[in-house]
ZAKOL-800532 format. One record per residue: residue number from 1; residue in three letters; x, z, y of N, C-alpha, C, CB in turn. Coordinates in steps of 0.1 Angstrom, whole numbers, always signed. Glycine has a CB too. Layout:
BEGIN
<NUM ALA <X Z Y> <X Z Y> <X Z Y> <X Z Y>>
...
This chain:
BEGIN
<1 THR <+653 -1175 +121> <+641 -1185 +111> <+641 -1198 +114> <+625 -1181 +111>>
<2 TYR <+641 -1209 +105> <+643 -1221 +111> <+631 -1227 +122> <+646 -1231 +100>>
<3 GLU <+620 -1222 +122> <+614 -1224 +134> <+616 -1220 +145> <+607 -1222 +133>>
<4 THR <+622 -1206 +146> <+626 -1201 +158> <+639 -1211 +163> <+631 -1186 +155>>
<5 MET <+648 -1215 +154> <+657 -1224 +159> <+652 -1238 +164> <+668 -1227 +149>>
<6 LEU <+640 -1240 +159> <+635 -1253 +160> <+632 -1255 +177> <+621 -1255 +149>>
<7 LYS <+623 -1240 +180> <+617 -1242 +191> <+625 -1242 +199> <+609 -1235 +193>>
<8 ILE <+637 -1231 +199> <+652 -1233 +207> <+656 -1244 +212> <+664 -1230 +201>>
<9 LYS <+661 -1252 +200> <+659 -1263 +203> <+652 -1274 +210> <+658 -1264 +197>>
<10 THR <+642 -1273 +212> <+633 -1279 +217> <+630 -1277 +229> <+623 -1278 +212>>
<11 PHE <+632 -1263 +233> <+635 -1260 +248> <+645 -1264 +254> <+636 -1247 +251>>
<12 ILE <+658 -1264 +249> <+667 -1269 +252> <+667 -1284 +257> <+674 -1266 +243>>
<13 ALA <+664 -1293 +245> <+659 -1306 +252> <+649 -1307 +260> <+656 -1313 +244>>
<14 GLY <+642 -1300 +263> <+632 -1302 +276> <+639 -1297 +286> <+617 -1293 +275>>
<15 LEU <+648 -1285 +288> <+650 -1283 +300> <+668 -1292 +307> <+649 -1267 +298>>
<16 ILE <+671 -1299 +293> <+683 -1306 +298> <+676 -1323 +300> <+697 -1305 +287>>
<17 GLY <+664 -1323 +293> <+652 -1338 +302> <+649 -1335 +313> <+635 -1343 +297>>
<18 TYR <+643 -1324 +315> <+641 -1322 +330> <+650 -1324 +339> <+637 -1310 +332>>
<19 PHE <+664 -1321 +339> <+674 -1317 +347> <+676 -1331 +347> <+685 -1306 +344>>
<20 TRP <+681 -1338 +337> <+682 -1356 +338> <+676 -1359 +351> <+673 -1366 +324>>
<21 ARG <+661 -1354 +348> <+651 -1364 +360> <+655 -1359 +372> <+633 -1363 +360>>
<22 ASN <+660 -1345 +373> <+659 -1338 +385> <+669 -1331 +385> <+648 -1331 +388>>
<23 PRO <+684 -1339 +390> <+699 -1335 +392> <+697 -1323 +401> <+710 -1346 +400>>
<24 LEU <+689 -1325 +417> <+693 -1318 +428> <+689 -1301 +416> <+681 -1324 +447>>
<25 VAL <+680 -1303 +414> <+674 -1290 +409> <+686 -1281 +402> <+660 -1293 +397>>
<26 LEU <+690 -1291 +392> <+703 -1283 +384> <+717 -1275 +396> <+712 -1298 +373>>
<27 ALA <+719 -1288 +403> <+731 -1283 +412> <+724 -1271 +420> <+737 -1296 +425>>
<28 PHE <+715 -1271 +426> <+710 -1257 +432> <+709 -1247 +431> <+703 -1256 +435>>
<29 LEU <+702 -1249 +413> <+704 -1232 +407> <+717 -1232 +405> <+695 -1228 +392>>
<30 MET <+727 -1240 +402> <+740 -1239 +397> <+747 -1231 +406> <+747 -1251 +395>>
<31 SER <+743 -1236 +419> <+754 -1231 +433> <+748 -1217 +435> <+754 -1242 +450>>
<32 LEU <+735 -1216 +435> <+724 -1205 +435> <+735 -1193 +430> <+710 -1209 +424>>
<33 SER <+733 -1193 +420> <+736 -1188 +407> <+750 -1184 +411> <+734 -1198 +395>>
<34 LEU <+760 -1191 +411> <+776 -1188 +412> <+776 -1180 +425> <+787 -1202 +412>>
<35 LEU <+771 -1185 +437> <+770 -1177 +449> <+767 -1160 +445> <+758 -1184 +460>>
<36 ALA <+752 -1161 +442> <+749 -1148 +437> <+761 -1140 +430> <+737 -1149 +427>>
<37 GLY <+763 -1148 +422> <+776 -1134 +411> <+785 -1133 +420> <+786 -1139 +393>>
<38 ALA <+791 -1142 +427> <+802 -1139 +439> <+800 -1127 +446> <+803 -1152 +450>>
<39 TYR <+788 -1131 +451> <+784 -1117 +460> <+782 -1102 +455> <+772 -1120 +466>>
<40 ALA <+777 -1109 +441> <+775 -1092 +435> <+789 -1086 +427> <+760 -1091 +419>>
<41 PHE <+800 -1098 +424> <+811 -1091 +423> <+817 -1083 +434> <+820 -1099 +419>>
<42 GLN <+815 -1090 +447> <+821 -1085 +462> <+816 -1073 +464> <+819 -1094 +475>>
<43 TYR <+802 -1069 +466> <+795 -1062 +469> <+790 -1050 +458> <+788 -1069 +475>>
<44 ILE <+790 -1054 +448> <+788 -1044 +441> <+802 -1040 +430> <+776 -1047 +434>>
<45 GLY <+806 -1050 +427> <+818 -1048 +421> <+828 -1043 +427> <+823 -1058 +416>>
<46 GLY <+831 -1047 +441> <+841 -1042 +449> <+854 -1048 +451> <+842 -1032 +445>>
<47 LEU <+852 -1064 +447> <+862 -1073 +444> <+862 -1083 +457> <+859 -1081 +430>>
<48 GLU <+870 -1080 +466> <+871 -1088 +476> <+875 -1104 +476> <+878 -1081 +484>>
<49 PRO <+868 -1112 +482> <+876 -1125 +480> <+882 -1129 +492> <+869 -1137 +476>>
<50 CYS <+894 -1136 +485> <+907 -1143 +492> <+903 -1155 +496> <+921 -1144 +484>>
<51 HIS <+916 -1161 +503> <+909 -1168 +512> <+905 -1185 +506> <+921 -1169 +525>>
<52 LEU <+908 -1184 +490> <+903 -1195 +485> <+892 -1194 +478> <+912 -1201 +479>>
<53 CYS <+889 -1180 +474> <+875 -1180 +471> <+861 -1183 +482> <+874 -1168 +466>>
<54 TRP <+867 -1181 +493> <+858 -1184 +505> <+859 -1202 +501> <+865 -1177 +525>>
<55 TRP <+867 -1209 +503> <+869 -1224 +502> <+858 -1226 +490> <+886 -1230 +499>>
<56 GLN <+856 -1218 +481> <+845 -1223 +470> <+833 -1219 +471> <+847 -1220 +459>>
<57 ARG <+831 -1208 +482> <+817 -1203 +484> <+812 -1216 +497> <+818 -1183 +491>>
<58 TYR <+821 -1220 +505> <+817 -1228 +513> <+811 -1241 +508> <+827 -1231 +520>>
<59 ALA <+820 -1247 +498> <+815 -1258 +490> <+803 -1255 +486> <+823 -1262 +478>>
<60 HIS <+798 -1244 +478> <+786 -1242 +471> <+774 -1239 +483> <+788 -1230 +461>>
<61 MET <+779 -1236 +492> <+772 -1236 +503> <+765 -1247 +511> <+778 -1232 +509>>
<62 ALA <+773 -1258 +511> <+772 -1269 +511> <+763 -1278 +499> <+783 -1270 +512>>
<63 ILE <+765 -1273 +489> <+756 -1281 +475> <+745 -1271 +481> <+762 -1279 +452>>
<64 LEU <+742 -1265 +483> <+728 -1259 +484> <+721 -1263 +499> <+729 -1242 +482>>
<65 VAL <+727 -1266 +509> <+722 -1274 +519> <+719 -1288 +515> <+732 -1273 +529>>
<66 THR <+727 -1296 +505> <+728 -1307 +501> <+712 -1310 +497> <+738 -1308 +491>>
<67 ALA <+714 -1302 +481> <+702 -1304 +471> <+690 -1302 +480> <+702 -1293 +456>>
<68 ALA <+692 -1289 +485> <+676 -1289 +490> <+671 -1298 +500> <+673 -1277 +495>>
<69 SER <+683 -1302 +508> <+674 -1311 +514> <+671 -1326 +512> <+678 -1311 +524>>
<70 GLY <+677 -1328 +499> <+673 -1337 +489> <+659 -1335 +480> <+685 -1339 +480>>
<71 LEU <+658 -1321 +479> <+643 -1319 +472> <+632 -1318 +483> <+642 -1306 +462>>
<72 LEU <+636 -1315 +496> <+624 -1315 +505> <+624 -1326 +510> <+623 -1307 +516>>
<73 LEU <+630 -1336 +508> <+629 -1351 +518> <+633 -1358 +508> <+640 -1353 +532>>
<74 LYS <+624 -1356 +492> <+624 -1368 +486> <+611 -1376 +488> <+626 -1366 +472>>
<75 ASN <+603 -1373 +499> <+595 -1383 +503> <+600 -1391 +514> <+585 -1378 +506>>
<76 ALA <+607 -1386 +514> <+611 -1392 +535> <+614 -1407 +531> <+631 -1384 +545>>
<77 GLY <+622 -1414 +541> <+627 -1427 +540> <+635 -1433 +529> <+634 -1428 +550>>
<78 TRP <+641 -1442 +530> <+649 -1448 +519> <+664 -1442 +519> <+650 -1464 +520>>
<79 PHE <+664 -1445 +532> <+681 -1437 +535> <+679 -1422 +527> <+685 -1434 +557>>
<80 TRP <+672 -1415 +534> <+672 -1399 +532> <+673 -1396 +516> <+658 -1391 +538>>
<81 ARG <+663 -1403 +511> <+663 -1404 +498> <+675 -1403 +490> <+656 -1415 +494>>
<82 LYS <+685 -1415 +497> <+694 -1420 +486> <+707 -1411 +490> <+697 -1438 +486>>
<83 LEU <+705 -1410 +507> <+716 -1402 +511> <+718 -1385 +505> <+714 -1402 +525>>
<84 TRP <+709 -1379 +503> <+714 -1365 +498> <+717 -1361 +484> <+705 -1355 +501>>
<85 PRO <+712 -1370 +472> <+714 -1369 +458> <+732 -1372 +460> <+704 -1382 +447>>
<86 TRP <+733 -1381 +467> <+750 -1384 +467> <+757 -1377 +473> <+754 -1396 +473>>
<87 ALA <+751 -1373 +486> <+761 -1362 +495> <+761 -1345 +483> <+749 -1359 +517>>
<88 THR <+749 -1342 +476> <+751 -1335 +465> <+764 -1339 +458> <+740 -1337 +457>>
<89 ALA <+763 -1348 +452> <+776 -1352 +441> <+787 -1346 +451> <+780 -1373 +436>>
<90 VAL <+788 -1355 +460> <+803 -1354 +468> <+805 -1339 +471> <+802 -1362 +484>>
<91 ALA <+796 -1330 +476> <+797 -1318 +475> <+803 -1309 +464> <+788 -1315 +478>>
<92 LEU <+794 -1313 +451> <+798 -1309 +440> <+813 -1310 +434> <+790 -1316 +434>>
<93 ASP <+821 -1324 +437> <+834 -1329 +436> <+838 -1320 +444> <+838 -1342 +439>>
<94 VAL <+839 -1315 +458> <+847 -1306 +466> <+847 -1295 +458> <+842 -1303 +479>>
<95 SER <+836 -1290 +451> <+837 -1275 +449> <+847 -1273 +434> <+819 -1267 +447>>
<96 VAL <+844 -1286 +428> <+854 -1287 +416> <+868 -1285 +417> <+853 -1299 +412>>
<97 VAL <+873 -1296 +432> <+887 -1297 +433> <+890 -1282 +440> <+893 -1311 +443>>
<98 ALA <+885 -1274 +449> <+887 -1261 +454> <+885 -1251 +445> <+879 -1259 +463>>
<99 ALA <+876 -1249 +433> <+879 -1244 +422> <+891 -1244 +412> <+872 -1246 +418>>
<100 GLY <+893 -1261 +407> <+906 -1262 +402> <+919 -1258 +409> <+907 -1273 +400>>
<101 TYR <+917 -1265 +424> <+933 -1255 +434> <+933 -1245 +430> <+934 -1251 +451>>
<102 HIS <+927 -1234 +430> <+924 -1222 +427> <+932 -1212 +418> <+914 -1225 +423>>
<103 THR <+921 -1224 +411> <+929 -1219 +393> <+945 -1223 +393> <+920 -1230 +376>>
<104 GLY <+945 -1229 +395> <+961 -1237 +398> <+966 -1225 +403> <+964 -1251 +410>>
<105 VAL <+967 -1218 +413> <+975 -1213 +423> <+971 -1196 +411> <+969 -1216 +445>>
<106 GLU <+965 -1195 +407> <+962 -1182 +395> <+971 -1182 +391> <+952 -1182 +384>>
<107 GLN <+972 -1193 +382> <+980 -1195 +367> <+994 -1198 +372> <+973 -1208 +356>>
<108 LYS <+998 -1202 +387> <+1009 -1204 +393> <+1014 -1217 +389> <+1016 -1193 +390>>
<109 TRP <+1006 -1226 +385> <+1009 -1239 +385> <+1014 -1246 +395> <+1002 -1245 +382>>
<110 TRP <+1012 -1239 +408> <+1016 -1247 +421> <+1008 -1238 +429> <+1011 -1264 +423>>
<111 PRO <+1020 -1237 +443> <+1016 -1227 +450> <+1004 -1226 +460> <+1025 -1226 +456>>
<112 GLY <+1002 -1215 +464> <+989 -1216 +471> <+992 -1214 +489> <+977 -1204 +464>>
<113 PRO <+981 -1214 +497> <+991 -1210 +510> <+995 -1200 +511> <+987 -1210 +520>>
<114 ALA <+1003 -1200 +521> <+1014 -1186 +524> <+1006 -1175 +529> <+1027 -1190 +536>>
<115 THR <+993 -1177 +539> <+983 -1168 +544> <+973 -1167 +537> <+979 -1172 +555>>
<116 CYS <+972 -1164 +524> <+961 -1164 +517> <+957 -1151 +514> <+963 -1170 +507>>
<117 THR <+948 -1143 +527> <+942 -1130 +527> <+927 -1132 +531> <+948 -1121 +536>>
<118 SER <+919 -1123 +527> <+903 -1127 +529> <+901 -1119 +540> <+893 -1122 +517>>
<119 SER <+906 -1114 +545> <+903 -1108 +563> <+914 -1113 +572> <+904 -1088 +565>>
<120 GLY <+909 -1123 +578> <+918 -1126 +588> <+923 -1114 +599> <+911 -1136 +595>>
<121 LEU <+934 -1118 +607> <+934 -1111 +622> <+925 -1115 +631> <+947 -1112 +629>>
<122 THR <+921 -1107 +636> <+907 -1110 +649> <+918 -1112 +663> <+893 -1092 +651>>
<123 GLN <+911 -1120 +670> <+919 -1118 +684> <+921 -1105 +688> <+913 -1124 +695>>
<124 VAL <+933 -1100 +692> <+939 -1086 +700> <+940 -1090 +714> <+956 -1079 +694>>
<125 SER <+941 -1079 +723> <+948 -1079 +737> <+963 -1075 +736> <+942 -1068 +748>>
<126 ASP <+968 -1067 +727> <+982 -1062 +731> <+987 -1055 +713> <+981 -1046 +747>>
<127 LEU <+1001 -1058 +715> <+1008 -1055 +705> <+1005 -1042 +696> <+1019 -1055 +711>>
<128 ASN <+1001 -1035 +700> <+996 -1021 +696> <+981 -1025 +687> <+993 -1009 +712>>
<129 SER <+969 -1030 +695> <+960 -1033 +685> <+965 -1044 +677> <+947 -1035 +691>>
<130 LEU <+974 -1053 +677> <+974 -1061 +665> <+983 -1056 +656> <+978 -1075 +668>>
<131 PHE <+991 -1048 +656> <+999 -1041 +645> <+986 -1031 +635> <+1013 -1030 +654>>
<132 ASP <+979 -1023 +645> <+966 -1013 +640> <+957 -1022 +631> <+956 -1007 +654>>
<133 THR <+953 -1037 +635> <+944 -1045 +628> <+953 -1051 +615> <+938 -1056 +638>>
<134 MET <+968 -1051 +616> <+973 -1056 +603> <+974 -1043 +595> <+989 -1064 +605>>
<135 MET <+979 -1033 +599> <+979 -1017 +592> <+964 -1019 +585> <+978 -999 +604>>
<136 ASN <+954 -1019 +591> <+942 -1020 +582> <+933 -1033 +574> <+932 -1015 +590>>
<137 ALA <+944 -1041 +576> <+935 -1056 +569> <+941 -1052 +555> <+941 -1076 +575>>
<138 LYS <+929 -1054 +546> <+933 -1056 +532> <+935 -1068 +527> <+924 -1050 +525>>
<139 LEU <+948 -1070 +524> <+954 -1081 +520> <+949 -1083 +503> <+971 -1080 +523>>
<140 VAL <+942 -1094 +499> <+936 -1102 +490> <+946 -1116 +487> <+921 -1105 +496>>
<141 MET <+954 -1112 +479> <+962 -1126 +474> <+953 -1135 +465> <+975 -1123 +465>>
<142 CYS <+956 -1146 +466> <+949 -1158 +461> <+958 -1162 +444> <+951 -1170 +474>>
<143 ASP <+969 -1153 +443> <+975 -1157 +430> <+974 -1145 +420> <+990 -1162 +431>>
<144 LYS <+965 -1136 +424> <+964 -1125 +414> <+951 -1127 +409> <+968 -1110 +419>>
<145 ILE <+947 -1124 +400> <+934 -1124 +392> <+929 -1110 +389> <+936 -1131 +379>>
<146 PRO <+919 -1107 +396> <+912 -1094 +399> <+902 -1095 +385> <+902 -1094 +417>>
<147 TRP <+900 -1103 +379> <+887 -1103 +372> <+886 -1115 +361> <+874 -1104 +383>>
<148 GLU <+889 -1112 +347> <+884 -1124 +343> <+883 -1120 +323> <+897 -1138 +349>>
<149 MET <+878 -1129 +319> <+866 -1128 +307> <+873 -1138 +295> <+848 -1136 +312>>
<150 PHE <+875 -1136 +284> <+886 -1144 +275> <+893 -1152 +280> <+881 -1153 +266>>
<151 GLY <+903 -1146 +289> <+915 -1153 +295> <+910 -1162 +308> <+923 -1162 +283>>
<152 ILE <+898 -1165 +312> <+893 -1171 +320> <+887 -1161 +335> <+883 -1179 +313>>
<153 SER <+897 -1167 +345> <+890 -1159 +357> <+878 -1165 +363> <+900 -1159 +369>>
<154 MET <+877 -1158 +374> <+863 -1164 +385> <+864 -1176 +388> <+862 -1159 +398>>
<155 ALA <+878 -1181 +393> <+878 -1194 +399> <+879 -1203 +386> <+891 -1196 +412>>
<156 GLY <+881 -1199 +373> <+879 -1211 +364> <+868 -1211 +357> <+889 -1212 +354>>
<157 TYR <+861 -1200 +357> <+844 -1205 +353> <+839 -1209 +365> <+833 -1192 +347>>
<158 ASN <+842 -1209 +376> <+836 -1219 +388> <+842 -1232 +385> <+841 -1214 +404>>
<159 PHE <+853 -1234 +383> <+858 -1252 +381> <+851 -1256 +366> <+880 -1254 +378>>
<160 LEU <+850 -1249 +357> <+844 -1252 +344> <+829 -1256 +346> <+844 -1240 +335>>
<161 ILE <+824 -1247 +355> <+808 -1250 +354> <+802 -1258 +367> <+799 -1235 +352>>
<162 SER <+813 -1258 +376> <+810 -1268 +387> <+814 -1284 +382> <+820 -1263 +401>>
<163 LEU <+827 -1286 +374> <+825 -1293 +369> <+817 -1303 +357> <+830 -1290 +370>>
<164 ALA <+810 -1296 +346> <+802 -1298 +341> <+788 -1302 +345> <+803 -1291 +335>>
<165 THR <+788 -1294 +357> <+774 -1296 +367> <+777 -1312 +373> <+772 -1282 +381>>
<166 ALA <+790 -1313 +379> <+792 -1323 +384> <+791 -1339 +375> <+804 -1320 +389>>
<167 VAL <+796 -1336 +368> <+796 -1346 +358> <+780 -1351 +353> <+805 -1340 +344>>
<168 PHE <+773 -1342 +351> <+760 -1342 +343> <+753 -1349 +354> <+753 -1326 +337>>
<169 VAL <+756 -1343 +367> <+746 -1350 +379> <+753 -1360 +382> <+743 -1342 +392>>
<170 ALA <+765 -1364 +380> <+766 -1381 +385> <+763 -1388 +375> <+781 -1386 +391>>
<171 PHE <+763 -1387 +360> <+756 -1396 +349> <+745 -1395 +352> <+758 -1392 +334>>
<172 ALA <+735 -1385 +357> <+722 -1385 +358> <+717 -1397 +371> <+717 -1368 +360>>
<173 LEU <+727 -1390 +383> <+722 -1402 +394> <+728 -1416 +390> <+729 -1398 +411>>
<174 PHE <+739 -1421 +383> <+743 -1436 +377> <+729 -1441 +370> <+758 -1436 +364>>
<175 ALA <+725 -1434 +362> <+717 -1435 +349> <+705 -1443 +361> <+713 -1417 +337>>
<176 ALA <+698 -1430 +366> <+690 -1435 +378> <+691 -1446 +383> <+690 -1429 +388>>
<177 LEU <+700 -1451 +391> <+705 -1459 +396> <+702 -1473 +388> <+719 -1454 +398>>
<178 ARG <+712 -1474 +379> <+709 -1482 +370> <+695 -1487 +365> <+715 -1477 +362>>
<179 LYS <+690 -1475 +359> <+674 -1480 +356> <+666 -1486 +368> <+664 -1466 +350>>
<180 ARG <+669 -1484 +383> <+662 -1491 +391> <+665 -1503 +394> <+660 -1486 +399>>
<181 HIS <+678 -1506 +391> <+684 -1523 +395> <+682 -1531 +380> <+705 -1524 +400>>
<182 ALA <+680 -1524 +368> <+677 -1529 +355> <+661 -1533 +355> <+681 -1518 +345>>
<183 GLY <+653 -1524 +362> <+639 -1527 +360> <+632 -1533 +371> <+632 -1516 +356>>
């Protein structure tokens, strides 16, 4: 009905307004959600991450740290209040680059790392142990797409969601900066 649609529209507008005023909350929730999804695919769905998947996870871990620091230290001194939002924006950009690179490798737009495996070899003391470790290691190739929906892989979704969040957060930070300097 019209009333339901109006309530949904009002809710979405309120949510966008909230995240516009609190972009670190959006960055934190986005990274937390994407990491939770990645770990669910790994531990529940059985999809082992490749080397490039880990790069993306590390970027999201950095976003969690910088965004949480910014939220926890928003009443700290001037330097810390300014540092964490922009550090979060940089971490978001790193996430976009990592996911975009992995997506390109999956799509064969460019080559990936030659040693793209999820389980690296541990240090071994002799050649027999090295051979046994190599034979038991599960090789996960970065250029293979283990899961996709609507023709988009997990790395592709990570790229799109991270890009949208990075753009939103950057615009919100620049708008806040402009507002402070104008007023």
